N, C-alpha and C positions, 0 to 999 in steps of 0.2 A: 384412189386418193390415199397417199401415204401419210404417215404420222411422223412428224419431225420432233425430236426431243432435244432440249439443250444439252450441250456437251457435258455439263456437270451434273446431269440428271442421274441420280444414284438409285432411285426407287425402281422396282420392277414395273414393266409396262402394264397398265391396267388391262385385265383380261378382256373386258368388254370392248375397250378401244382397239386392242390388238385384233380381235376377231372381226372388227368392222373396217379394218384398214383398207379393204378393197371394194366394199359395197358402194354402190352409187344411189342408194335409196335414202331418202331424208323424210323425217316426220317433223312437221312444224306444230307446236302446241301454243295456242294463244291463250293467255291467262290474264286475269286482273289481279293486281296486288290485293291480298285479302285484308282490307282495312274497314273498320266499322263505318257504316253509312255509305260506302263506296262500291259495294258489290251486291249483286242480286237485289237491286233496288225495287223491282216490281214484286218480288217475293217478300221483301221487307215491308212493303206497304200493308201486307196482311199479317205477317207473323212477327214483325219488329226487326230492327237492325241487328241486335245481338244474335237472335236465332238464325237469321239469314246468313250472318257471318260464319257461324258454326257449321251450318249446312254447306256453305261454300268451301270451307276448309276440309270438310269430309269429302266433298267431290274432288278437290285438288288431290287429296291423298289417294283416292280411287284412281284418278287419272295417272298419277305417278306409278301406282302399283301395276296397272295394265300395260304400261309402256316401258318400264325400266328394263325388261328382258327381251323386248322386241329387237330383232336383229337388224336394225337400221340405225343410221345416225339420227340424233334428236336435237332439236333446238327449241328452247322455251322462249317465248316472246312476252315479256311483261308489259302491262299497260302503262306503268308509271316509271318504275326504277327497278334495277336488278337487286334482289335480296340474296345475300350470301348464305344465310343459315335458314333454309326452309326445306320443303319436301323434294326440291329438285337438286339432287346430288350432282355437283359440278363434275364428278368423274364420269357421269353418264350423260348429262344434259349440257349443251352449250347455251349460255344465257345471253339474251339480247333484250333490247327495248324496242317496242313497236314504233314505227316511224310513219307518219302520214296524218292528214287532217280528217280522213274518214276511215271506216272499217275497210272499205274496198281498197283505198290507197295503202293501208297498212298491210293487208294481205298480199296485195300486188307486189309491194316492196320486198316482202319476205320470200315470195316465190321467185322474184327476179334475182335476188341475191343467191338463192339456192341454185338456180340454173347457171348463173354466172360462175359459181364455185364448182361446177362440173357434175352436179347430181343429175340423174336421168329420170328418176321417178320420185315425185314429191307429193306428199299428202299433208293437208292441214286439218286439225281438229281444234275444238275448244277444250275447256276443262270443266264442263258441267254436265257430263253425260254418264250417269250411273248405268244406263242401258247400253254400255259399250265394253267390249272385252279385247284381250290381246288377240284372240283368234279372229275377231272382226277386222282388226287392223291388218293382220296377216292376209286375210281374204282380200282386202282392199288393195294391198300392194300386189298380190298375185293377179288381180284383175287388170293391172296395168301391163302385164306381159302381152296381152292380146287386145288391149284397148288403149286409146290415148288419154281417156278421162274416166274417172270413177266418181260417183256422187252418192251420198247417203241422205235421203230426204227426211226431214223432221216432221213430227206431227203438226207443228204450228205453222207449217208452210215455208220454213227456211230449210237449211241443210246442216247436218252435224259433221259432215266430212266432205272434202273435195280433194281430188288428186288428179295429177296430170303428168304427161311425159314431155310436154312442151308448154311454154307460156302462152296463154290466150288472154290478152288484156280485156276483151269485151266482158269477160266473166266478172270483172271488178268495177265496171262502169255502169252508170245509169241504173243503179239498184236502190230501192228504198229499204235500206238495211233495218232490220227489226220488224218488218211487216210480213204478212203472210203471202207475199208475191215473190219472194226471193228465189225460192226453188223453181217456180214456174218460169220466171224471167231467165234464170240461169240455164234451164233446159232449152229455152228458145235459142240461146247462144250456142248450144251444143247440138242443135238440130241436125247438122250434117257431119257430126263427128262420131267416131266410134266410142261409145260411152257405156260403161257398166253401171246399172242401178243397183244399189244395196237396199236391204230391207228398211222400211220406215221405222224410225225410233223416236223416243220421247226425250227431248232435252228438258232441262229444269229452268223455268223462268218465273212461273207464278205458282200460287198455292195449289191450284187445281192439278198441277203436274206432280205434286208429292203427297197429297192428302191421303191417298189410298195405298201408298207404298210402305211396306213394313219397315224398311231400312231408315225411314225418316221419322217414324213415330216417336223415338226418344227425344228428338229435337222439338217436336210439336207439343209434347207434354209440358214443356217449359213455358209455353206462351199463355 
């Protein structure tokens, strides 16, 4: 995938973009706009809207940190609207808005667009995983060298990562999103597919997910 610059472009080509000119790998990052009362609502029910917002901003920064140097193309999909001045550097991340009436529809649309644009390995993550590193993502992309799908199960019964080499619409249909059956139902769709399972990890949704983690203690002292 080549990068075309306008004829009057006088700045040097961004080193990150130049190095990615020929890669066919794409990381999709789904995120909510960090607004008071609109993010981490289940967590906010215990610790309050203000602390929940600060924790979500902390998680957004962590996600940006572990993905910025990953050697793949990256697209951030906002829940509401694109924000220009935030943790997502437009020189590194292509910014988009999620489209669709359900989470399944929105993810399906993002994957479809990616495959239509010529990408061969596409992985999606959220933006609330402290227990995720750049090496984890590198491992996930490498898993798609020998498998058509890769999935990372979450402690709560969902998944924190899903990747594929071709689009499988069943993965985004007939799911009770937000319930503890999502991973199980997704694995049923992958029963006859070559699939790599990643280690189980803990995403951040409720107070019990953070109460014993040192990194969150400064935020909890404020409540």
